[in-house]
C-alpha positions as MATLAB code, in Angstrom:
seq = 'MKSSKIYRLLESQSAVKNNRFLKYLNSPYHNANKSIIILAELIIKAIKNDEMLSKEDSIKAIYGEIDIPDKKFRKLSSDLITKYQNFITQEEFESNKLLQNRLLLESIQENKIAILVDKAKSNALTIFEREPEKSGLFFNHMYALNKSIYNLQSEYEKKMIKKGANRNINLDALNSTLDQFYIIEKLRLACDLIAWQRIYKINERPFEVEIMLRMLDRGELLQNPVISAYVHIYNMLINRNADEHYEQLKTEIPKNLDHFPAEEIREIYDSLLTYNIGRLSIKPEYHLGEALGIYDFAIENDIITDDGNISPTTFRNYVVIGLRNNEFDRVEQFIKTKSRLLEEKHRENAVNFSLARLYWYQKKWTKVIQQLAIVEFNDTFYNINAKIMLCSSYYELQEYDTLEYSLDAFYTALNRNKELSETKTIPYKRFIMYTKKLLKLRDNENQEVQLLINTITQDTKVNGKTWLLEKLQEKLKQ';
ca = [
       0.000    0.000    0.000;
       2.881    2.365    0.714;
       3.548    2.903   -2.963;
      -0.096    3.635   -3.791;
      -1.103    7.168   -4.720;
      -3.631    7.532   -1.905;
      -1.126    6.357    0.725;
       1.536    8.786   -0.517;
      -1.040   11.584   -0.614;
      -2.162   11.117    2.998;
       1.419   10.535    4.155;
       2.398   13.944    2.779;
      -0.222   15.721    4.906;
      -0.117   16.666    8.590;
      -1.816   14.545   11.255;
      -4.136   17.461   12.039;
      -5.278   17.733    8.428;
      -5.791   13.976    8.118;
      -7.958   14.044   11.249;
     -10.089   16.785    9.698;
     -10.370   14.652    6.565;
     -11.731   11.742    8.625;
     -14.356   14.045   10.157;
     -15.264   15.172    6.654;
     -15.694   11.568    5.472;
     -17.869   10.718    8.496;
     -20.339   13.448    7.558;
     -23.297   11.807    5.727;
     -23.677   14.968    3.664;
     -20.215   14.539    2.151;
     -19.894   10.752    2.087;
     -22.262    7.787    2.391;
     -19.771    5.030    1.528;
     -18.536    3.310    4.714;
     -15.859    1.401    2.793;
     -14.168    4.713    1.943;
     -14.103    5.641    5.651;
     -12.572    2.282    6.627;
      -9.844    2.559    3.972;
      -8.971    6.113    5.042;
      -8.844    5.092    8.726;
      -6.572    2.120    7.939;
      -4.108    4.246    5.975;
      -4.039    7.150    8.455;
      -3.562    4.758   11.389;
      -0.682    2.992    9.593;
       0.965    6.357    8.876;
       0.527    7.567   12.468;
       1.951    4.372   14.021;
       4.537    3.788   11.279;
       3.061    0.340   10.632;
       3.069   -1.775    7.511;
      -0.272   -1.963    5.723;
      -0.680   -4.459    2.917;
      -3.265   -4.328    0.189;
      -4.535   -7.766    1.259;
      -5.046   -6.652    4.879;
      -6.919   -3.583    3.664;
      -9.219   -5.628    1.442;
      -9.965   -8.097    4.236;
     -10.752   -5.299    6.724;
     -13.092   -3.596    4.259;
     -14.832   -6.536    2.581;
     -14.294   -9.400    5.051;
     -12.665  -11.470    2.329;
      -9.620  -11.366    0.073;
     -10.969  -12.802   -3.142;
     -12.511   -9.714   -4.729;
     -11.775   -8.202   -8.163;
      -8.702   -5.973   -8.144;
     -10.666   -3.456  -10.165;
     -13.073   -2.976   -7.246;
     -10.309   -2.026   -4.807;
      -8.663    0.289   -7.336;
     -12.026    2.029   -7.786;
     -12.346    2.456   -4.014;
      -8.847    3.989   -3.816;
      -9.679    6.311   -6.686;
     -12.929    7.369   -4.976;
     -10.991    8.138   -1.795;
      -8.652   10.429   -3.764;
     -11.703   12.177   -5.232;
     -13.105   12.636   -1.733;
      -9.808   14.192   -0.646;
      -9.953   16.624   -3.558;
     -13.504   17.563   -2.529;
     -12.309   17.959    1.067;
      -9.512   20.432    0.286;
     -11.879   22.337   -2.009;
     -14.383   22.586    0.849;
     -11.655   23.757    3.238;
     -10.583   26.458    0.837;
     -14.190   27.535    0.347;
     -14.782   27.777    4.103;
     -11.667   29.914    4.555;
     -12.575   32.307    1.739;
     -15.312   34.644    2.972;
     -15.182   36.737   -0.195;
     -15.928   33.742   -2.386;
     -18.671   32.520   -0.039;
     -20.565   35.792   -0.156;
     -20.096   36.172   -3.875;
     -21.503   32.690   -4.536;
     -24.328   33.225   -2.043;
     -25.600   36.245   -3.962;
     -25.288   34.378   -7.267;
     -27.242   31.473   -5.768;
     -29.930   33.796   -4.419;
     -30.338   35.260   -7.878;
     -30.365   31.858   -9.554;
     -32.958   30.444   -7.128;
     -34.979   33.682   -6.949;
     -34.967   33.832   -3.119;
     -36.015   37.461   -2.723;
     -36.419   37.260    1.046;
     -32.656   36.758    1.512;
     -31.475   39.546   -0.793;
     -31.166   42.523    1.594;
     -29.472   40.597    4.413;
     -27.035   38.786    2.089;
     -26.182   42.007    0.236;
     -25.531   43.905    3.473;
     -23.355   41.112    4.916;
     -21.376   40.761    1.687;
     -20.618   44.488    1.415;
     -19.531   44.622    5.075;
     -17.128   41.687    4.627;
     -15.661   43.169    1.442;
     -15.200   46.560    3.113;
     -13.315   44.938    6.006;
     -11.062   42.812    3.788;
      -7.533   44.276    4.019;
      -6.062   42.332    1.091;
      -6.605   44.143   -2.197;
      -4.962   41.873   -4.767;
      -6.241   41.336   -8.281;
      -8.300   38.397   -7.007;
     -10.044   40.707   -4.511;
     -11.213   42.994   -7.332;
     -12.283   39.958   -9.348;
     -14.516   38.900   -6.446;
     -15.650   42.487   -5.936;
     -16.624   42.837   -9.597;
     -18.647   39.604   -9.444;
     -20.288   40.789   -6.202;
     -21.266   44.159   -7.660;
     -22.545   42.444  -10.775;
     -24.696   40.105   -8.670;
     -26.061   43.058   -6.688;
     -26.842   44.881   -9.921;
     -28.551   41.813  -11.383;
     -30.637   41.385   -8.234;
     -32.368   44.739   -8.830;
     -35.729   44.705  -10.550;
     -35.866   45.513  -14.254;
     -37.648   48.786  -13.411;
     -34.842   49.835  -11.046;
     -32.245   49.029  -13.699;
     -34.040   51.211  -16.256;
     -34.190   54.073  -13.792;
     -30.472   53.701  -13.065;
     -29.645   53.820  -16.770;
     -31.714   57.000  -17.105;
     -29.731   58.607  -14.337;
     -32.216   58.292  -11.482;
     -31.027   56.780   -8.178;
     -27.540   56.653   -9.600;
     -26.046   55.377   -6.324;
     -26.626   51.732   -7.298;
     -23.314   50.432   -8.649;
     -22.617   50.785  -12.340;
     -19.697   53.004  -11.354;
     -18.541   50.373   -8.859;
     -18.779   47.698  -11.556;
     -16.632   49.743  -13.909;
     -14.057   50.678  -11.243;
     -13.563   47.147   -9.902;
     -13.271   45.748  -13.419;
     -10.617   48.331  -14.326;
      -8.605   47.599  -11.176;
      -8.745   43.829  -11.655;
      -7.722   44.170  -15.311;
      -4.809   46.553  -14.642;
      -3.380   44.623  -11.675;
      -3.398   41.264  -13.446;
      -2.135   42.658  -16.767;
       0.737   44.448  -15.053;
       1.648   41.295  -13.107;
       1.690   39.263  -16.324;
       3.782   41.910  -18.093;
       6.307   41.915  -15.228;
       6.479   38.105  -15.279;
       7.036   38.103  -19.039;
       9.881   40.650  -18.868;
      11.528   38.683  -16.069;
      11.294   35.443  -18.068;
      12.624   37.168  -21.196;
      15.856   37.863  -19.316;
      16.334   34.137  -18.723;
      14.869   32.531  -21.830;
      14.441   33.582  -25.447;
      10.781   34.564  -25.415;
       9.586   36.822  -28.222;
       6.173   37.848  -26.891;
       5.710   41.539  -26.290;
       4.476   42.769  -22.887;
       0.687   42.671  -22.787;
      -0.816   46.014  -23.857;
       1.172   47.894  -21.235;
       0.897   51.167  -23.133;
      -2.911   50.954  -22.999;
      -2.833   50.306  -19.269;
      -0.449   53.168  -18.586;
      -2.763   55.499  -20.510;
      -5.632   54.302  -18.328;
      -3.501   55.214  -15.317;
      -3.459   58.832  -16.430;
      -6.697   58.859  -14.461;
      -4.960   59.600  -11.187;
      -7.463   57.833   -8.923;
      -6.350   54.416  -10.153;
      -2.766   55.062   -9.073;
      -4.044   55.659   -5.547;
      -4.568   51.902   -5.377;
      -1.335   50.715   -3.623;
      -1.363   47.393   -5.496;
      -1.506   49.098   -8.908;
       1.132   51.600   -7.801;
       3.445   48.762   -6.715;
       3.275   46.962  -10.048;
       3.798   50.199  -11.979;
       7.032   50.701  -10.016;
       8.109   47.084  -10.589;
       7.377   47.363  -14.319;
       9.537   50.494  -14.572;
      12.326   48.844  -12.572;
      12.286   45.914  -15.009;
      12.385   47.947  -18.220;
      14.852   50.545  -16.951;
      18.008   49.632  -15.037;
      18.234   53.275  -13.922;
      14.916   53.479  -12.068;
      16.076   54.475   -8.584;
      13.107   56.805   -8.173;
      10.654   53.934   -8.687;
      12.757   51.703   -6.426;
      12.715   54.265   -3.601;
       8.968   54.827   -3.915;
       8.224   51.097   -3.933;
      10.512   50.481   -0.949;
       8.716   53.258    0.967;
       5.145   52.306    0.001;
       5.207   48.531    0.474;
       5.835   48.322    4.262;
       2.799   50.577    4.786;
       0.577   48.333    2.654;
       1.712   44.788    3.435;
      -1.821   43.717    4.309;
      -3.034   44.645    0.804;
      -1.123   41.746   -0.761;
      -1.292   37.957   -0.403;
       1.910   36.402    0.951;
       2.972   35.088   -2.459;
       2.777   38.526   -4.076;
       4.628   40.207   -1.194;
       7.434   37.721   -1.720;
       7.496   38.499   -5.459;
       7.682   42.222   -4.707;
      10.616   41.838   -2.319;
      12.324   39.555   -4.834;
      11.994   42.382   -7.371;
      13.554   44.859   -4.907;
      16.480   42.498   -4.324;
      16.871   41.792   -8.041;
      16.975   45.509   -8.818;
      19.680   46.100   -6.202;
      21.789   43.221   -7.484;
      21.424   44.498  -11.053;
      22.737   47.918   -9.963;
      25.789   46.657   -8.047;
      28.195   47.392  -10.883;
      27.013   51.029  -11.005;
      26.606   52.013   -7.330;
      27.953   49.095   -5.267;
      28.452   51.110   -2.072;
      24.732   52.042   -2.086;
      23.020   48.932   -3.438;
      24.958   46.431   -1.308;
      23.667   48.154    1.817;
      20.195   48.441    0.329;
      20.090   44.710   -0.443;
      21.037   43.879    3.154;
      18.280   46.170    4.436;
      15.713   44.499    2.182;
      16.862   41.057    3.349;
      16.635   42.148    7.018;
      13.088   43.455    6.638;
      11.914   40.471    4.577;
      13.330   37.946    7.053;
      12.050   39.745   10.159;
       8.544   39.955    8.658;
       8.474   36.326    7.419;
       8.236   37.473    3.805;
      10.939   35.223    2.353;
      10.583   32.358    4.816;
       8.836   29.018    4.362;
       7.200   27.678    7.523;
       9.475   29.977    9.506;
      12.653   28.772    7.774;
      15.008   30.598    5.418;
      16.624   28.700    2.590;
      20.380   27.970    2.535;
      20.536   30.110   -0.623;
      19.035   33.148    1.153;
      21.410   32.614    4.083;
      24.377   32.347    1.714;
      23.362   35.410   -0.340;
      23.068   37.586    2.767;
      26.541   36.572    3.926;
      28.124   37.202    0.500;
      26.479   40.624    0.061;
      27.381   41.666    3.603;
      31.011   40.634    3.182;
      31.288   42.423   -0.151;
      30.103   45.527    1.697;
      32.693   44.970    4.472;
      29.895   44.598    7.036;
      31.857   41.998    9.012;
      30.220   42.553   12.422;
      26.762   42.586   10.855;
      27.445   39.337    8.978;
      28.850   37.628   12.061;
      25.770   38.644   14.047;
      23.537   37.378   11.227;
      25.280   33.990   11.204;
      24.912   33.670   14.985;
      21.278   34.778   15.261;
      19.641   33.732   11.988;
      21.192   30.277   11.597;
      18.353   29.026   13.840;
      15.997   29.779   10.938;
      17.750   27.195    8.751;
      16.384   23.668    8.672;
      18.441   21.514   11.013;
      19.774   19.337    8.195;
      21.325   22.410    6.500;
      22.294   24.447    9.566;
      25.726   23.195   10.648;
      27.247   23.125    7.188;
      25.861   26.540    6.241;
      27.244   28.082    9.427;
      30.677   26.473    9.063;
      31.022   27.513    5.429;
      29.773   31.049    6.121;
      32.239   31.490    8.974;
      35.049   30.329    6.675;
      33.970   33.001    4.203;
      33.910   35.623    6.938;
      37.471   34.699    8.001;
      38.579   34.837    4.356;
      37.342   38.413    3.968;
      38.967   39.279    7.292;
      42.232   37.797    5.956;
      42.422   35.290    8.812;
      43.950   32.658    6.546;
      44.757   30.006    9.132;
      41.225   30.220   10.501;
      39.849   29.785    6.971;
      41.703   26.488    6.571;
      40.652   25.292   10.048;
      37.010   26.185    9.441;
      36.833   24.514    6.032;
      38.230   21.329    7.570;
      34.871   20.783    9.326;
      32.659   21.553    6.299;
      31.008   18.525    4.719;
      31.501   18.704    0.973;
      28.429   16.751   -0.141;
      27.173   19.917   -1.845;
      28.887   20.887   -5.123;
      28.579   24.602   -4.340;
      30.390   24.241   -1.011;
      32.980   21.945   -2.555;
      34.192   24.073   -5.443;
      33.951   27.443   -3.696;
      35.775   26.091   -0.654;
      38.652   25.094   -2.938;
      39.039   28.687   -4.127;
      39.215   29.883   -0.521;
      41.681   27.124    0.369;
      43.982   27.798   -2.574;
      44.040   31.555   -1.978;
      44.687   30.975    1.749;
      47.646   28.703    0.978;
      49.048   31.441   -1.272;
      48.645   34.084    1.445;
      50.402   31.810    3.956;
      53.163   31.182    1.374;
      52.511   27.434    1.466;
      53.344   27.202   -2.210;
      53.957   23.421   -2.429;
      50.585   22.725   -0.825;
      49.019   25.277   -3.153;
      50.390   23.641   -6.319;
      49.168   20.242   -5.188;
      45.733   21.707   -4.315;
      45.399   23.444   -7.695;
      46.098   20.168   -9.541;
      43.647   18.284   -7.322;
      41.051   21.021   -7.908;
      41.442   20.712  -11.683;
      41.083   16.926  -11.543;
      37.961   17.231   -9.363;
      36.366   19.630  -11.859;
      36.964   17.200  -14.728;
      35.419   14.357  -12.749;
      32.394   16.333  -11.581;
      29.290   15.091  -13.387;
      26.931   17.744  -11.969;
      28.645   20.735  -13.593;
      28.555   21.382  -17.311;
      31.770   22.317  -19.104;
      30.526   25.916  -19.320;
      30.156   26.141  -15.537;
      33.602   24.723  -14.850;
      35.388   27.281  -17.073;
      35.496   30.139  -14.464;
      37.038   27.766  -11.907;
      39.549   26.341  -14.383;
      40.624   29.860  -15.291;
      41.126   30.654  -11.614;
      43.473   27.648  -11.460;
      45.294   28.724  -14.623;
      45.790   32.337  -13.509;
      46.862   31.317   -9.990;
      49.539   29.060  -11.480;
      50.763   31.978  -13.603;
      50.775   34.166  -10.504;
      52.975   31.610   -8.746;
      55.516   31.602  -11.586;
      55.958   35.371  -11.671;
      59.217   36.656  -10.248;
      59.944   39.987   -8.621;
      60.486   42.964  -10.981;
      58.682   41.254  -13.901;
      56.409   44.256  -14.126;
      55.721   43.911  -17.835;
      54.541   40.312  -17.432;
      52.509   41.272  -14.357;
      50.770   44.116  -16.194;
      50.047   41.850  -19.148;
      48.406   39.318  -16.830;
      46.429   42.100  -15.102;
      45.076   43.223  -18.478;
      44.167   39.670  -19.459;
      42.293   38.929  -16.221;
      40.557   42.317  -16.240;
      39.132   41.618  -19.702;
      38.190   38.016  -18.842;
      34.456   37.852  -18.026;
      34.572   34.169  -17.092;
      36.907   33.831  -14.145;
      36.156   33.255  -10.478;
      38.249   34.914   -7.792;
      38.996   37.840  -10.124;
      39.154   40.494   -7.370;
      41.636   38.472   -5.318;
      43.832   37.657   -8.347;
      44.019   41.313   -9.400;
      44.786   42.375   -5.834;
      47.750   39.958   -5.665;
      49.045   41.115   -9.047;
      48.816   44.787   -8.001;
      50.917   43.886   -4.954;
      53.515   42.395   -7.320;
      53.714   45.686   -9.194;
      54.393   47.619   -5.977;
      57.272   45.392   -4.914;
];
């Protein structure tokens, strides 16, 4: 049974959710098939107690015999999966008050239940007014709600509205909510497309952005913080020099966090980080600090966390950006305090590697070597980047024999690595090549040193470039 789809499905869910599913199945309104309940109880019990559950035992418990057609049991398992799909749909429906009230009004109209109209309309409008989140989906629901309210009016009332009498009904509301839904979703799609175009060769043009921006000449639409945010993001994507939009977005978003669903907030902060990283070559002293500030805010407010955890990549990126900005104390404090947010299986290695990096930037070469000795190199990223730190540390400590041996071993390891493509190994191989040339240079060979400086400076595919150039500049000063 363990390999069956229904077993794997229930195993992937929490015990609390599986218990709610059993309550759902025991409701006669949702399920009248007792065999489905028995099968679900058997599987959930086996998962809870970590017991083996065979298909034969399940069949016997359900049917009292083993000799039944296999097709019958497969059908029962399939029905249980269908019931689970209905269950999660029901849970989502019960948690979504906007959708509930929208569908209630549509149902009242469909079933012509006039007695419920006023109460349902009043309740729905109150709930929508109190809803803090104003994403595109909110305006989609709001448009459908206003349309239902409009359709619930008598034909006479509609005619009077169209003539201008009692104009407070909601044709204006219909138009406004439709505009806001359209603009928010179109801008989001346009931003997604531009972002994807930077990674893949996609020829599609952004979706009617010019039309939307003309619509935004009506200033009241830009007062919507969600629309304003995506206008800023769009401008940051199409223009690398959009600091004004960046500053406005960074200022506006913390004030309006509750207007966005968690997924969109994360996308917005990803766009702020991406913009900063894209500007590092132009204003590194500003954008490095900005990126750290964005990371701090996003971590403290659980914006870029999953179930309270930060990813090893986020942890690593923070450390690298902080070190590049010479924020050594800040990085050390981050490693000490935020490592608890890493999943336990990643924590020790991430901390050890990050501390080695910190010591490298602090030029504590012996400590670098000692720290890397306790890093587990089962991750390709740790493995190859640790070798660069090791080799440069050996050079700084003038352990040249060890360095030569390490460079050869590094090159062999790159050739044997099956995870990295040839293209990805090139920057590391060039680091090895240039370090070997650095080793061979003698004092007063300024012409050869300058030639190598020029070569490395023009090389766009070399790791450790800053360190190599720094060592060559030292050679020139000797």
